BAFI-3210 file (N, C-alpha, C; in Angstrom, 3 decimals, decimal comma, padded with zeros to 6 digits):
// residues 243
n [1|2|3|4|5|6|7|8|9|10|11|12|13|14|15|16|17|18|19|20|21|22|23|24|25|26|27|28|29|30|31|32|33|34|35|36|37|38|39|40|41|42|43|44|45|46|47|48|49|50|51|52|53|54|55|56|57|58|59|60|61|62|63|64|65|66|67|68|69|70|71|72|73|74|75|76|77|78|79|80|81|82|83|84|85|86|87|88|89|90|91|92|93|94|95|96|97|98|99|100|101|102|103|104|105|106|107|108|109|110|111|112|113|114|115|116|117|118|119|120|121|122|123|124|125|126|127|128|129|130|131|132|133|134|135|136|137|138|139|140|141|142|143|144|145|146|147|148|149|150|151|152|153|154|155|156|157|158|159|160|161|162|163|164|165|166|167|168|169|170|171|172|173|174|175|176|177|178|179|180|181|182|183|184|185|186|187|188|189|190|191|192|193|194|195|196|197|198|199|200|201|202|203|204|205|206|207|208|209|210|211|212|213|214|215|216|217|218|219|220|221|222|223|224|225|226|227|228|229|230|231|232|233|234|235|236|237|238|239|240|241|242|243]
n.u [-041,017|-041,890|-042,204|-042,774|-043,687|-045,891|-047,852|-047,876|-048,957|-051,597|-052,562|-053,850|-053,611|-051,512|-048,681|-045,617|-043,017|-041,314|-041,942|-041,624|-043,467|-043,943|-043,801|-043,248|-045,969|-044,897|-045,617|-045,614|-043,495|-041,967|-042,071|-039,370|-038,372|-037,811|-035,110|-034,292|-035,637|-034,026|-031,497|-031,679|-033,006|-030,348|-028,424|-029,105|-030,315|-027,943|-027,107|-027,722|-029,913|-031,891|-032,394|-033,794|-035,819|-037,199|-039,645|-041,019|-041,547|-042,348|-044,859|-046,294|-045,965|-047,765|-050,094|-049,934|-049,714|-052,750|-054,459|-052,551|-051,098|-049,616|-047,607|-044,563|-044,381|-045,016|-043,715|-041,148|-041,659|-042,697|-039,930|-039,075|-040,452|-040,455|-038,094|-036,974|-038,675|-038,142|-035,184|-036,349|-037,999|-040,988|-043,738|-044,208|-047,203|-048,381|-047,160|-048,319|-050,736|-050,551|-049,704|-051,666|-053,729|-052,386|-051,971|-054,080|-054,033|-051,327|-049,449|-046,190|-045,599|-047,700|-049,259|-050,378|-052,485|-051,362|-048,316|-047,588|-045,491|-045,073|-045,866|-045,788|-046,638|-045,192|-044,240|-042,368|-039,935|-038,866|-037,138|-034,237|-033,154|-033,134|-031,519|-031,377|-030,406|-031,125|-032,900|-035,148|-038,161|-039,987|-038,998|-038,746|-038,090|-036,213|-038,745|-039,976|-038,209|-037,737|-040,117|-041,425|-038,838|-039,651|-041,959|-041,173|-039,450|-041,235|-043,502|-041,353|-041,384|-043,739|-046,811|-048,515|-049,188|-051,274|-050,735|-049,001|-049,112|-051,372|-049,615|-048,009|-050,073|-050,776|-052,794|-053,891|-055,421|-057,733|-058,650|-058,012|-058,620|-061,021|-062,114|-059,398|-058,891|-059,844|-058,024|-056,141|-057,668|-058,736|-055,983|-054,838|-056,632|-056,790|-054,243|-054,475|-056,549|-054,596|-052,355|-054,240|-054,935|-052,116|-051,943|-053,809|-052,215|-050,492|-051,817|-052,634|-054,406|-056,452|-055,748|-057,737|-060,584|-060,799|-062,030|-061,078|-061,403|-061,581|-063,967|-064,364|-064,592|-065,417|-066,732|-069,033|-068,542|-067,780|-067,104|-070,062|-070,044|-070,602|-073,640|-072,909|-075,958|-077,798|-078,599|-081,474|-082,677|-083,520|-087,171|-089,564|-092,123|-094,969|-096,249|-099,603|-100,517|-102,545|-105,494]
n.v [-055,436|-053,539|-050,109|-048,852|-051,346|-052,048|-050,245|-050,290|-052,754|-052,576|-050,601|-050,653|-049,242|-047,206|-046,207|-048,320|-048,355|-045,622|-042,890|-045,031|-045,044|-042,993|-041,199|-037,812|-037,105|-035,688|-032,892|-031,930|-032,201|-030,424|-027,852|-027,522|-028,825|-026,051|-024,645|-024,905|-027,349|-028,955|-029,014|-029,249|-031,770|-033,777|-032,855|-034,430|-036,537|-037,212|-036,650|-038,236|-039,897|-037,976|-036,660|-038,315|-038,543|-035,901|-035,824|-036,854|-035,168|-033,154|-032,899|-034,148|-031,570|-030,694|-031,241|-030,578|-027,755|-027,504|-027,306|-025,796|-022,811|-020,884|-021,009|-021,557|-022,552|-025,555|-025,944|-026,673|-028,579|-030,331|-031,248|-032,173|-034,053|-036,433|-036,342|-037,616|-039,805|-041,164|-042,369|-043,473|-045,624|-045,009|-044,609|-041,486|-040,609|-041,364|-040,129|-037,535|-037,854|-037,825|-035,735|-034,011|-034,209|-033,462|-030,817|-029,065|-027,168|-026,622|-025,480|-024,076|-022,943|-023,674|-024,993|-026,743|-026,727|-028,388|-028,448|-029,889|-028,980|-027,420|-028,528|-031,791|-031,551|-032,098|-033,076|-031,215|-032,324|-034,459|-032,921|-032,419|-035,335|-037,055|-036,323|-034,827|-031,428|-029,680|-028,242|-027,102|-027,052|-025,435|-025,218|-026,214|-028,208|-029,466|-030,450|-031,956|-033,830|-034,648|-035,779|-037,824|-039,708|-040,326|-041,728|-043,745|-045,380|-045,625|-047,713|-049,920|-050,544|-051,798|-053,793|-053,275|-051,355|-049,349|-049,205|-048,207|-045,388|-044,917|-044,721|-042,285|-040,546|-040,306|-041,725|-044,349|-045,459|-043,787|-041,903|-039,145|-037,818|-038,336|-040,653|-041,205|-043,474|-043,508|-042,297|-043,853|-044,635|-042,284|-041,118|-043,054|-042,591|-040,060|-040,204|-042,177|-040,633|-038,505|-040,183|-040,677|-038,503|-037,748|-039,975|-038,743|-036,657|-037,589|-039,705|-036,917|-035,447|-032,896|-031,827|-030,052|-030,545|-032,436|-033,174|-031,632|-033,076|-036,620|-039,176|-040,229|-043,485|-044,302|-045,882|-046,849|-045,203|-046,891|-050,411|-052,269|-054,110|-056,774|-058,685|-061,083|-063,906|-064,853|-067,149|-068,817|-070,948|-073,989|-073,964|-076,153|-077,877|-077,897|-080,670|-081,418|-082,055|-085,025|-085,149]
n.w [078,196|075,563|074,184|071,880|070,078|071,520|072,434|069,035|068,958|070,256|069,130|065,773|063,971|064,634|064,403|064,881|064,808|065,294|062,537|060,639|058,594|057,620|055,388|053,671|051,081|047,777|047,537|049,443|050,318|049,223|050,797|053,416|056,968|059,266|059,813|062,611|063,452|062,031|062,981|066,020|065,729|064,465|066,440|068,641|067,767|065,686|061,958|059,851|061,123|061,536|059,115|058,252|059,573|059,639|057,715|059,588|061,381|060,728|060,229|062,594|063,914|062,374|063,448|066,039|065,549|065,599|067,584|069,434|070,641|069,862|067,088|066,997|068,675|068,961|066,920|067,696|069,515|068,547|067,528|069,268|070,605|068,561|068,697|070,986|071,481|069,457|070,689|072,791|072,223|071,945|070,355|068,123|067,719|070,541|072,486|071,435|072,103|074,319|075,382|074,691|075,812|078,781|078,461|076,943|075,090|074,415|076,053|077,031|079,596|081,525|084,382|087,120|089,199|091,609|091,052|088,833|085,759|082,737|078,976|079,438|081,845|084,235|087,029|089,644|091,619|089,699|088,525|086,834|087,170|085,142|083,304|081,254|079,485|080,419|083,994|083,806|083,842|082,476|080,064|076,448|075,232|077,543|079,129|077,779|077,434|080,106|080,793|078,573|079,514|081,627|081,476|079,760|081,418|083,085|081,988|081,377|083,816|084,322|083,975|081,916|078,727|079,964|082,466|083,110|081,637|083,909|086,089|085,454|085,262|087,851|089,012|091,648|093,596|092,340|094,312|095,244|092,702|090,657|088,633|087,211|086,170|083,119|081,867|080,534|078,503|077,053|076,707|074,813|072,621|071,539|070,373|068,700|067,102|066,306|065,020|062,829|061,785|060,860|058,545|057,007|056,232|054,978|052,747|051,600|051,725|053,382|057,112|058,275|058,098|060,095|062,390|066,301|068,641|069,281|069,107|072,105|073,828|076,997|078,419|081,217|084,618|086,912|086,576|088,234|090,985|091,032|093,071|094,866|094,820|097,531|099,030|100,121|103,137|102,647|103,274|105,791|105,192|107,097|108,629|109,344|112,666|113,371|115,241]
ca.u [-042,248|-041,001|-043,056|-043,850|-044,302|-046,536|-048,658|-048,395|-049,937|-052,762|-053,566|-053,048|-054,241|-050,945|-047,850|-045,415|-041,486|-041,288|-041,737|-041,583|-044,987|-044,792|-042,907|-044,370|-045,825|-043,856|-046,377|-045,339|-041,911|-041,317|-041,609|-038,303|-038,498|-037,202|-033,337|-034,015|-035,733|-033,061|-030,994|-031,828|-032,458|-029,143|-028,290|-029,968|-029,719|-026,890|-027,842|-028,515|-031,113|-032,370|-032,914|-034,787|-037,008|-037,604|-040,862|-042,318|-041,362|-043,060|-046,727|-046,008|-045,870|-048,970|-050,870|-049,887|-050,506|-054,165|-053,906|-051,121|-051,627|-048,627|-046,793|-043,473|-044,333|-045,629|-042,488|-040,482|-042,063|-042,978|-038,982|-038,599|-041,319|-040,114|-036,275|-037,236|-039,587|-036,718|-034,492|-036,950|-038,840|-041,976|-044,429|-044,815|-047,928|-048,809|-046,287|-048,624|-051,666|-050,743|-049,569|-052,946|-054,422|-051,924|-051,884|-054,988|-053,441|-050,014|-048,793|-045,127|-046,001|-048,925|-048,484|-051,201|-052,425|-050,191|-047,302|-046,988|-045,234|-044,944|-046,144|-046,338|-047,089|-043,938|-044,204|-040,903|-039,264|-038,855|-036,240|-032,729|-032,872|-033,127|-030,438|-031,440|-029,161|-031,797|-033,423|-036,367|-039,355|-041,020|-038,021|-040,202|-037,221|-036,359|-039,911|-040,239|-037,003|-038,010|-041,072|-040,766|-038,076|-040,180|-042,915|-040,560|-038,866|-042,999|-043,393|-040,338|-041,348|-045,463|-046,511|-048,839|-049,253|-051,851|-050,426|-047,810|-049,724|-051,732|-048,486|-047,860|-050,769|-050,582|-054,158|-053,303|-056,469|-057,917|-059,270|-058,076|-059,271|-062,373|-062,333|-058,611|-059,045|-060,054|-056,656|-055,068|-058,169|-058,297|-054,649|-055,152|-058,112|-056,229|-053,021|-055,057|-056,974|-053,071|-052,393|-055,314|-054,220|-050,538|-051,595|-054,734|-051,519|-049,748|-052,530|-052,943|-056,054|-056,248|-056,489|-058,815|-061,582|-061,415|-062,334|-059,698|-062,137|-062,045|-065,071|-063,855|-064,906|-064,668|-067,357|-069,086|-067,860|-066,870|-068,273|-070,474|-069,933|-071,730|-073,627|-074,083|-077,462|-078,166|-079,618|-082,420|-082,038|-085,280|-088,549|-089,613|-093,647|-095,115|-097,512|-100,951|-100,742|-103,793|-105,476]
ca.v [-054,893|-052,501|-049,509|-048,901|-052,251|-052,371|-049,355|-050,273|-053,999|-052,879|-049,665|-051,170|-047,664|-046,365|-046,768|-049,351|-047,936|-043,938|-042,580|-046,380|-045,227|-041,811|-041,183|-037,099|-037,293|-034,745|-031,207|-031,815|-032,279|-029,130|-027,299|-028,331|-028,271|-025,304|-025,027|-025,350|-028,794|-030,270|-028,805|-030,264|-033,419|-033,713|-033,361|-035,335|-038,236|-037,288|-035,984|-039,216|-039,668|-036,450|-036,356|-039,947|-037,777|-034,900|-035,556|-037,005|-033,924|-031,732|-033,905|-034,122|-030,573|-029,267|-032,293|-030,004|-026,534|-027,188|-027,150|-025,036|-021,378|-020,089|-021,793|-021,798|-023,435|-026,782|-026,518|-027,167|-029,540|-031,464|-031,437|-032,971|-035,570|-036,737|-037,032|-038,416|-041,096|-042,257|-043,220|-044,686|-046,525|-044,442|-044,018|-039,905|-040,526|-041,663|-038,824|-036,157|-038,014|-037,816|-033,701|-033,262|-034,801|-033,117|-029,842|-029,220|-025,836|-027,271|-024,128|-024,513|-022,285|-024,479|-024,961|-027,166|-026,813|-029,245|-027,604|-030,260|-027,914|-027,777|-029,105|-033,044|-031,390|-032,888|-032,602|-030,472|-033,510|-035,250|-031,804|-032,707|-036,761|-037,934|-036,948|-034,146|-030,860|-027,980|-028,677|-025,697|-027,682|-024,972|-025,425|-027,045|-029,096|-030,258|-030,288|-032,699|-034,974|-035,296|-036,941|-038,941|-040,079|-040,802|-042,460|-044,862|-046,234|-046,241|-048,650|-051,019|-051,383|-052,094|-055,000|-052,925|-049,570|-048,764|-048,875|-047,011|-044,793|-044,720|-044,317|-041,363|-039,684|-040,489|-042,306|-044,836|-045,326|-043,257|-041,075|-037,304|-037,505|-039,177|-041,672|-041,015|-044,371|-043,905|-041,589|-044,899|-044,495|-040,582|-040,741|-043,371|-042,475|-039,470|-040,451|-043,023|-039,641|-037,906|-040,403|-040,260|-036,994|-038,209|-040,868|-037,811|-035,836|-038,855|-038,794|-035,768|-034,452|-031,585|-032,508|-029,131|-031,497|-033,463|-032,769|-031,976|-034,215|-037,992|-039,878|-041,567|-044,510|-044,037|-046,919|-046,311|-044,861|-047,931|-051,552|-052,175|-055,196|-058,170|-059,123|-062,991|-063,990|-065,468|-068,247|-068,283|-071,853|-074,394|-073,929|-077,364|-078,453|-078,399|-081,151|-080,905|-083,176|-085,768|-085,232]
ca.w [076,930|074,517|074,420|071,211|069,580|072,989|071,697|067,764|069,179|071,090|068,017|064,857|063,380|064,998|063,445|065,721|064,920|064,698|061,006|060,021|057,035|057,783|054,459|052,833|049,635|047,055|047,656|051,141|051,020|048,883|051,962|054,157|057,698|059,623|060,280|064,178|063,478|061,663|063,967|067,023|065,858|064,412|067,504|069,220|067,141|064,094|060,734|059,343|061,459|061,150|057,818|058,145|060,711|059,103|057,346|060,798|062,249|059,833|060,425|064,098|064,082|062,208|064,394|067,231|065,504|065,598|069,393|070,048|070,090|069,334|065,871|067,250|070,516|068,112|065,879|068,986|070,545|067,395|067,016|070,972|070,667|067,414|069,089|072,703|071,112|068,820|071,971|074,074|071,245|071,862|069,108|068,501|068,201|071,882|073,237|070,730|072,370|075,825|075,250|073,802|077,270|079,710|078,110|075,964|074,364|074,444|076,803|077,721|081,287|081,898|085,592|087,334|091,070|092,266|090,349|087,393|084,907|081,033|077,733|079,605|083,401|084,860|088,986|090,595|091,753|088,617|087,478|087,183|086,836|083,981|082,436|080,396|079,406|081,031|084,653|083,418|083,144|081,688|078,461|075,489|075,104|078,613|079,728|076,912|077,553|081,306|080,934|078,141|080,335|083,030|080,970|079,400|082,628|083,675|080,671|081,539|085,591|084,222|083,166|080,583|078,494|080,442|084,026|082,858|081,689|085,379|087,171|084,519|085,548|089,478|089,287|092,054|094,053|091,978|095,645|094,780|091,114|090,205|086,862|086,526|085,816|082,383|081,613|079,619|077,042|076,480|075,604|073,534|071,462|071,239|069,993|067,067|066,437|065,769|063,267|061,448|061,171|060,240|057,822|056,307|055,145|053,681|051,530|050,660|052,339|054,225|058,257|058,976|058,022|060,791|064,312|067,287|069,327|068,977|069,988|073,037|074,839|078,359|079,910|083,017|086,399|087,315|086,369|089,350|091,363|090,889|094,212|095,327|095,314|098,779|099,086|101,430|102,991|102,447|104,229|105,792|105,044|108,346|108,627|110,832|113,145|113,466|116,498]
c.u [-041,334|-042,255|-043,807|-044,223|-045,426|-047,894|-048,716|-049,856|-051,186|-053,705|-052,976|-052,852|-052,547|-049,762|-046,325|-043,707|-041,914|-041,344|-041,431|-042,306|-045,623|-043,719|-043,834|-044,872|-045,149|-044,252|-045,648|-043,623|-041,192|-041,362|-040,672|-038,962|-037,730|-035,827|-033,229|-034,176|-035,073|-032,119|-030,589|-032,146|-031,387|-028,306|-028,173|-029,621|-028,744|-027,874|-028,330|-030,291|-032,388|-032,880|-034,028|-036,345|-037,895|-038,826|-041,949|-042,146|-042,388|-044,480|-047,062|-046,265|-047,058|-049,810|-051,005|-050,336|-051,665|-054,255|-053,523|-051,943|-050,520|-047,590|-045,728|-043,210|-044,085|-044,595|-041,449|-040,606|-042,223|-041,043|-038,506|-039,351|-040,962|-038,399|-036,517|-037,878|-038,498|-036,081|-034,911|-037,927|-040,565|-042,543|-044,275|-045,764|-048,824|-048,338|-047,450|-050,087|-051,663|-050,065|-050,722|-053,582|-054,000|-052,205|-052,516|-054,672|-052,183|-048,906|-047,507|-044,893|-046,912|-048,088|-049,870|-051,343|-051,790|-048,499|-047,012|-046,361|-045,316|-046,555|-046,797|-046,330|-046,470|-043,767|-042,254|-039,668|-038,429|-037,278|-034,467|-032,382|-032,844|-032,219|-030,771|-031,085|-030,544|-032,446|-034,818|-037,056|-040,012|-040,317|-038,832|-039,057|-036,871|-037,597|-040,043|-039,176|-037,089|-038,986|-041,666|-039,573|-038,659|-041,391|-042,096|-040,080|-040,588|-042,701|-042,699|-040,056|-042,932|-045,725|-048,014|-048,521|-049,827|-052,153|-049,750|-048,429|-050,845|-051,177|-048,429|-048,851|-051,332|-051,746|-053,665|-054,831|-057,718|-059,695|-059,040|-058,690|-060,107|-062,186|-061,520|-057,929|-059,227|-059,112|-056,395|-056,044|-058,075|-057,323|-054,681|-055,776|-057,273|-054,976|-053,431|-055,896|-055,359|-052,812|-052,896|-055,087|-053,129|-050,671|-052,697|-053,661|-051,004|-050,124|-052,829|-053,883|-055,465|-057,181|-057,722|-059,944|-061,646|-060,991|-061,021|-060,409|-062,156|-063,094|-064,395|-064,941|-065,272|-066,020|-068,110|-067,786|-066,524|-067,833|-068,390|-070,425|-071,119|-072,214|-074,145|-075,126|-076,923|-079,694|-080,225|-082,690|-083,928|-085,863|-088,885|-091,404|-094,440|-096,866|-098,592|-100,731|-102,614|-104,569|-107,114]
c.v [-053,593|-051,448|-049,274|-049,857|-052,491|-051,798|-050,113|-051,748|-053,610|-052,143|-050,238|-050,114|-046,791|-046,967|-047,553|-048,554|-046,596|-043,434|-043,575|-046,056|-043,509|-040,804|-039,374|-037,448|-036,072|-033,274|-031,212|-031,292|-031,520|-028,426|-027,933|-027,847|-027,520|-025,534|-025,667|-026,960|-029,815|-030,111|-029,525|-031,880|-033,807|-033,647|-033,789|-036,974|-038,295|-037,268|-036,957|-039,389|-039,061|-036,044|-037,335|-039,360|-036,815|-034,915|-035,884|-035,804|-032,815|-032,602|-033,607|-032,588|-029,495|-029,995|-031,243|-028,553|-025,807|-027,011|-025,696|-023,493|-020,635|-021,536|-022,774|-023,033|-025,264|-027,009|-027,086|-028,155|-030,623|-032,350|-032,540|-034,356|-036,752|-037,297|-038,043|-039,864|-042,001|-043,362|-043,680|-045,469|-046,295|-043,870|-041,995|-040,006|-040,516|-040,191|-037,528|-036,997|-037,955|-036,414|-033,497|-033,114|-033,868|-031,657|-029,183|-028,123|-025,847|-026,033|-024,771|-023,918|-022,491|-025,250|-025,489|-027,150|-027,584|-028,974|-028,452|-028,990|-028,344|-028,610|-031,060|-032,548|-032,757|-032,434|-032,256|-031,221|-034,118|-033,891|-032,333|-034,299|-037,269|-037,436|-035,246|-032,518|-029,702|-028,504|-027,714|-026,434|-026,686|-024,403|-025,990|-028,327|-030,099|-031,238|-031,909|-034,269|-035,909|-035,564|-037,596|-039,937|-041,242|-041,778|-043,545|-045,378|-046,604|-047,551|-049,826|-051,676|-051,576|-053,109|-054,819|-051,539|-048,717|-048,544|-048,347|-046,009|-044,035|-044,428|-042,855|-040,139|-039,674|-041,183|-043,849|-045,954|-045,038|-041,707|-039,318|-037,608|-038,522|-039,290|-041,461|-042,328|-044,718|-042,623|-042,467|-044,836|-043,134|-040,489|-042,024|-043,095|-041,105|-039,348|-041,426|-041,572|-038,403|-039,068|-040,478|-039,189|-037,093|-038,459|-039,896|-036,743|-036,487|-039,045|-037,934|-034,664|-033,291|-032,075|-031,538|-029,527|-032,287|-032,932|-032,823|-032,939|-035,555|-038,680|-041,020|-042,470|-045,172|-045,026|-046,092|-045,931|-045,879|-049,318|-051,503|-053,401|-055,964|-058,758|-060,594|-063,107|-064,706|-065,826|-068,461|-070,088|-072,132|-074,229|-075,145|-077,008|-078,500|-079,488|-081,125|-081,919|-083,661|-085,768|-086,336]
c.w [077,176|074,375|073,321|070,207|071,071|072,368|070,250|068,463|069,613|069,870|066,627|063,663|063,320|064,430|064,950|065,454|064,146|063,344|060,446|057,670|056,946|056,713|053,395|051,562|048,658|047,105|048,794|051,997|050,173|050,052|053,554|055,935|058,032|060,078|061,812|064,240|063,629|062,692|065,104|067,074|065,383|065,688|068,433|069,198|065,589|062,752|059,811|059,836|061,345|060,206|057,549|058,335|060,233|058,564|058,746|061,561|061,865|060,166|061,848|064,000|063,447|063,189|065,396|067,191|065,902|067,020|070,440|069,819|069,007|068,064|066,293|068,443|069,734|067,712|066,478|069,412|069,450|067,550|068,384|071,297|069,584|068,260|070,089|072,475|070,310|069,371|072,961|072,824|071,253|070,725|069,055|069,032|069,383|072,505|072,906|071,923|073,779|076,068|075,559|075,709|078,739|080,246|076,515|074,916|074,130|074,936|077,784|079,482|081,897|083,331|086,668|089,609|091,836|092,089|089,511|086,858|083,462|080,244|078,443|080,795|084,236|086,192|088,833|090,708|091,189|087,865|087,498|087,117|085,900|082,636|081,143|080,257|080,191|082,204|084,383|082,738|082,414|079,936|077,867|075,798|075,953|078,793|078,750|077,303|079,259|080,799|079,938|078,063|081,182|082,453|080,092|080,426|083,200|082,771|081,386|082,835|085,315|083,491|081,952|080,449|079,390|081,919|083,950|082,984|082,876|085,922|086,937|085,453|087,149|089,906|089,994|092,512|093,306|093,386|095,196|093,542|090,775|088,824|086,265|086,028|083,894|081,120|080,483|077,879|076,596|076,019|074,928|072,209|071,043|070,697|068,709|066,943|065,657|064,745|062,434|060,885|060,139|058,793|056,890|055,523|054,451|052,356|050,949|051,015|053,507|055,934|058,415|059,002|059,487|062,316|065,498|068,523|069,193|069,641|070,614|073,843|075,938|079,276|080,325|083,734|086,302|086,906|087,747|089,397|091,897|092,526|094,386|095,707|096,542|098,880|100,719|101,999|102,942|103,599|104,283|105,876|106,175|107,914|109,902|111,271|113,040|115,006|116,626]
res [m|v|a|g|f|v|w|a|a|q|q|p|a|v|f|g|k|p|g|a|r|l|q|l|s|g|a|l|i|s|t|p|a|p|p|a|h|f|a|y|l|a|k|a|l|g|e|e|e|a|r|r|l|e|p|l|t|l|r|v|a|e|v|l|k|r|y|a|r|d|d|a|v|a|d|r|a|a|a|a|v|v|a|e|g|e|k|h|n|l|d|a|s|l|l|v|g|l|m|i|i|e|n|a|k|i|d|p|v|a|r|s|n|v|g|a|t|g|l|m|q|v|m|p|f|h|s|g|k|w|g|c|e|s|t|n|l|a|n|i|e|s|n|i|c|h|g|v|n|i|l|a|d|l|v|k|r|s|p|n|l|d|r|a|l|l|r|y|n|g|c|v|r|g|t|n|t|p|n|c|h|t|y|p|r|k|v|r|g|y|a|s|h|a|a|t|m|m|t|a|m|e|e|g|r|d|i|r|s|i|s|l|i|p|k|l|n|l|g|t|a|r|a|a|k|k|k|t|p|v|k|k|a|p|t|r|k|r|v|a|s|r|g]
***
């Protein structure tokens, strides 16, 4: 199962091949990406690919800036998301959705009560195991490299994307985190929302009018198990004795 195409098949509004539909309008092309963006993409993917994906990087950055407190963090995160997503055939909007669910303020030094660190809330035991340049999970590029590699590996080893997302979240039985089974729907909801904002930019619309929070259909806590009706044994009519 290839992650990028699985995601596209499940969500038609989200782009299957990273950057395939994300060509900036002339108005947006007039503002080039910061040199750091291009340098990171060129180092990770080569100069030709960096130029092709530069417009996508700008769009991802604009989406992340709506959530992040620091625009510079959003810029760096966007370049890393696009580069790592391209390497592993994971759609940028899917990775943005996951990042927002894991770290709503896009805070690179955020740490959970169980030790998960950074933008993609990577557990410390993963540090240094995925071929990333740094083992520092508080580093923006390193954290995204680790997180995307982990998700890509889970997608390969899972029957579908939802199961891979549940495993990324650590939701096995749901005993530690109630309702963690809604995690895939939340990620996909924010991914579609990110894609909607990027499409709006493509059409020249102002994304500031789009809500930060998408409407999510999470359903009930769990579908109630249907109880099998107990069949009563047929009663025999008593025949009055003749006397």
